[in-house]
N, C-alpha and C positions, 0 to 999 in steps of 0.2 A: 129574359124575354119579357116584353111589355104586355099589358093587358090585351091590347088589340091583337098582337101576334098570337097570344094564347087562345083567344076566342076564334080567330081564323083557323088555327090548327085544329081546334075542336070541330069546327064545321067541316074541314077537309077530311077528318077521320070518319065522319058520318056520311058525308057526300063527297067522295073523292072527285077531284077535277077530271074532266074528260081526257082520255088518251088521244094522241094524234091518230089520224086515219092511217090504215096500213099503207096507203098509196103516197102518203106524205114523205117528202125528202127528209133524210136524217140531218138534223141540225143539232149536233151534239157538242156539249162542253165537257172536256176532260177535267172533272173536278176530283183530282187525285185522292183527296183525303175524306170525302163525304161519307162513304160507306163505313169507315172506321172511326168517325168522330164520336167521342163519348157523349157529347152534348150537341148533337146535330140541330135539334130544334132551337136551342138557345143561340147557337152560332149562325145558323143559316136560314131560319124561317123567312125573314124578310128578303134575303137574297134570292131565295128560290121563287118567291112571288114575282120579283122583278125579272129574273132570268127567264121565267116561263114565257114572257112576252116576246122573247127573241130566240130562245133555244127550245127544242122539243125533246131532247134526250140528254141524259147524264151518263158519262162513261167513267167508270171507277175500277181501280184494282181492289182485290180482296186481301192483298198481302203486302202492305207497306211495312217497313221497319218500325218497330215500336220500342219504347223504353221497357226494360225488364228489370224490376227491382233496382231501379236507379241506373242500371247500365244502359248506355246509349245516349246519355246527356250530350247535347251539342250536335247530335247526329239525327236522332229520331224526333218526330213531332210529338211533343209531350201531351197533346190534347187528343190523341187518337188511341184506340185500344185494338185488341186482337181481332182480326177479321175472320181468320180461319185457323184450323189445326191441319195436320197433314191429311186428315180424312174427313173433315167436317167443317161446316161454317158455324160461326158463333151467333148467339142470340143478338148481340149488338149489330152484326152485319145484317141479319134478317130484319130487325126492327128498322134500321135505316133505309134498307131497300124499300120496305113498305111505305115509309114516311115520304121518300122522294116520289114514289109512284103516286101516292095520294095527292101530290102537288101537280099532277098532270104530265109528268115526264116519262118517256120511255127509259128503261133501265138497261144499261149495257155494262156487264161486269167483266173483269179480267181475272182469270183463275190464278195463274202463276206470274212471277215477276223476276225475269232474269237480270235486268239492269241493276237491281239492288244486290244480286249475287255477285255481279261483276265488280261492285264496290266493296265486296267482302263484308256484307251486312247479314249474312245468313244467321249469325248468332242473335239477331234482333227480329227474325221473321217467324211468325207463328206457323206458317205453312210448312216450315222445315224444322219445327219443334225447337227452335233456338239453338240448333247445332252449329258449332263453329267450323270454319274451313271447308264449307261446301262451295264448289266452283261450278261454272256452267257445264263442264264436261261430266259432272256427277248428276246432273238433273234428269237426263233423258234415258233412264234405265227402266227395265221392266217393273222393278219394285216401285219406282216413282210414278210410273204410269198407273199402276193399280191404286196408288194413293189418290191420284188426280181423279180417277173414275169414282172412287168412293166419295171424295169431296163433292164432285158434281151430283152424285146421287142424293147426297144429303141436302145440298143447295136446292136441287130440283123439287125434292119432296117438301121442303119448307117454304120456298119462295118462287117456284117455277112459274106460277101464274102471273107474277109481276115482271118477269124477265122478257125483254124484247130481243136482246142479243148477248152473245158471249164471245169474248176474245180468248182463244185457247191458251195463249201464253203471251206475256209482254216481251216483245223484241227478242225472241229466241234467235241465237246467232250460230248455233252449232248445226252441222249437217244432220246429226242424229236427231235433231228436234223435228225434222220433217215427218219421219215415220211415226214418231211419238205423237205429234199433234194430229196426224191423220187418223191414227188409231183412237185417240181421244175423241175426235170429231165423230167417228163412226159409232163409238159408244154413246155419245150424247144423242145422236139421231136415233139410236136404238131405244132410248128411254122415252121417245115420243116428242122431244123438243122440236118445234117447228120454226123457231125464231132464227135470227141471223147468227151465223158463225163467222168469226173473223180470224185471220192469221196476220200477225204483225211482224213476221220474221224479217231479219236483216242479215246481210252478209251471206254466209253459207246456209242460213236458216230461212232465207226468203223464198216464198212460193211466187213465181212470176205472175201466175194468173189464177191463184186459188185452186179450188177443186169443184168442178161443176156437179159431179156425181153426189158429193156430200153437201153441196150448197155452201161451200166455204169461200168467202170473198177476201181478197188481199186488202189490208188496210195498214200497210207499213208506214212508219214515221217518215215525214218529209222534212228535210233539214232547213230549207230556205224557200223564199218566194219564187226564185227562178226554177227550182226543182218542182215546186207546186204547179206552176204554169205549164210545165211540160209533162207532168205526170198523167198517166191514163188509168189509174186505179179505179175500181168500182166505187170505193169509199176513200176519199182523201183525208189523211190524218196529219194534223200539225203537231202531234205529240212530240215535245222536245224542241220545237222550233223556238229559238231564243230571240229572234229579232222583233217580236211583237210587243210593243210597249206603248206608253202614253204618247211618245213623240212620233212613232211610226204607224200607229194603229189606223189613222185616218187615210193613210196611203196603202198599206199592205192589206188590211182586211177587205176593203172593197174589191181589190184584185182577186183575192181568194174567193169572195162570194160570186164573182162573175165567171169563175171557172171551177165549179164544184165537180165532184165525181158523179157518175150516173145515180148512185145511191145517196149522195150527199157528202157531208164532211164532219170532221171532228176538230173542234177548236181547242187550242192549248194556250193558256195564258200563264206564263211562269210566275208572275206576281200574285196569282190567285191560288197557286197550288199548296201554299203553306210551307212551313219549314220548322226547324227546331226553335225558332223565335216565336212561333205562333201561327194561327191561321191567317191567310191572306185577306186583304180588305177589298171588297167589291167596289170598283170605280166605273163610271159611266162609259169610258172608252172601251171597256171590256165587253160591252154588249151593243152599244148604239150603232156601231158600224156594220153589224151583221144583218140588220134589217129585222122586221117583225116576222115572227114565226107564223 
């Protein structure tokens, strides 16, 4: 990090940037790796200042696959660390949540991560204590639910005042996940959390219209621009949409911006999500077509 970035970070730590108004539409970027970055300030200080002109929220999982004693090379991002244990969040995750918040972003976190389980990465996931051979059908049990409740309690006690929203699980696909997530949502509301709750279920795990009683909105992943244009979700999410790149952005993103959900949208840029090769590089096409926040 250069001297200017260091100085601006120091100022933000004393005088955090103002948060968006509650009435503002959600303009979120899924920055998959930010909460688990070991050196978030060094890697993303300048990016966050640029992105805040266009986005007002950062949407991040807490449990990406990580390298464990050298295991996971070529699969896990080597520059990220553990975001959670089965029943708690790490100091790294809390520090990064506060850092992003101080930059003026709403923070929306994702507690669990089924897509990585479907890829057989449970042995690299801190939330599952690096246990091998855990599959989606093993996730939505009473014991796992108690773990998620404890993890939420720890997160809420350490960083609750910084959280704008929580996704109950990332792309749960099993029918058993619906009762699991509703029970978790009820628990979260019972702790006093007033922010947004999201369900991103797919397949047998998708809630068609959320849950009004619990204040849970559906924000399932939308695969392509045609599906986006016809989707009627409260919060539209491009998580996983692969067609957004430097060649297509000027065409696709304006179409997305002209048809947001009532609550807003979550943008996903595959080239910025990072990989085993390193963190993604911010490019102007990743933000300029969304318009100013």
